[in-house]
C-alpha positions as CSV (number, residue, x, y, z in Angstrom):
1,M,76.0,103.7,73.6
2,S,79.9,103.6,74.0
3,I,82.1,103.8,76.9
4,Y,84.1,106.2,76.7
5,W,81.5,109.2,76.4
6,D,81.5,108.0,80.0
7,L,85.7,109.6,80.8
8,P,85.3,113.7,80.8
9,V,82.3,113.1,83.4
10,L,83.8,110.3,84.8
11,L,87.8,112.6,85.0
12,L,85.5,115.8,85.9
13,I,84.3,114.0,89.2
14,V,87.5,112.3,90.1
15,S,89.4,115.7,90.3
16,L,86.8,117.3,91.7
17,V,86.1,115.3,94.6
18,Y,90.3,115.2,95.3
19,A,91.1,118.4,95.6
20,A,88.1,119.2,97.7
21,T,89.0,117.0,100.0
22,R,92.7,119.8,99.9
23,H,91.1,122.9,100.0
24,D,87.9,124.1,101.3
25,R,87.7,127.6,99.2
26,W,85.8,126.5,95.5
27,D,89.1,129.0,93.8
28,R,91.5,126.5,95.0
29,I,89.7,123.7,94.8
30,L,88.8,124.8,91.0
31,R,92.3,125.6,90.1
32,E,93.1,121.8,91.5
33,A,90.6,119.5,89.8
34,L,91.6,121.7,86.1
35,G,95.6,120.8,87.6
36,W,94.6,117.0,88.0
37,G,91.9,116.4,84.7
38,T,94.7,117.6,83.0
39,R,97.3,115.6,84.7
40,I,95.0,112.6,84.2
41,A,93.6,112.8,81.2
42,V,97.5,114.0,79.0
43,F,98.3,110.5,81.6
44,L,95.4,108.8,79.9
45,T,95.7,109.7,75.7
46,A,99.4,108.6,76.9
47,I,98.6,104.8,77.6
48,G,96.0,105.0,75.7
49,L,98.7,105.9,71.7
50,G,100.7,103.5,73.8
51,L,98.2,101.0,73.7
52,Y,97.5,101.9,69.7
53,L,101.3,101.9,68.2
54,L,101.8,98.8,70.2
55,S,98.7,96.9,68.4
56,T,98.7,98.4,64.8
57,Y,103.0,98.1,64.5
58,L,103.6,94.5,66.6
């Protein structure tokens, strides 16, 4: 089993914990967690794509 299957769960947990340290209400926690989860996912995807392109063409 690949370690990459655990990445979405880890991403969800980190986003929820970070949002819960900043807000007390569930609607704000979930909104903040969704925002952070999206930003982290885009960042990791960009890094993965960049590394793939570097390894393929260089």
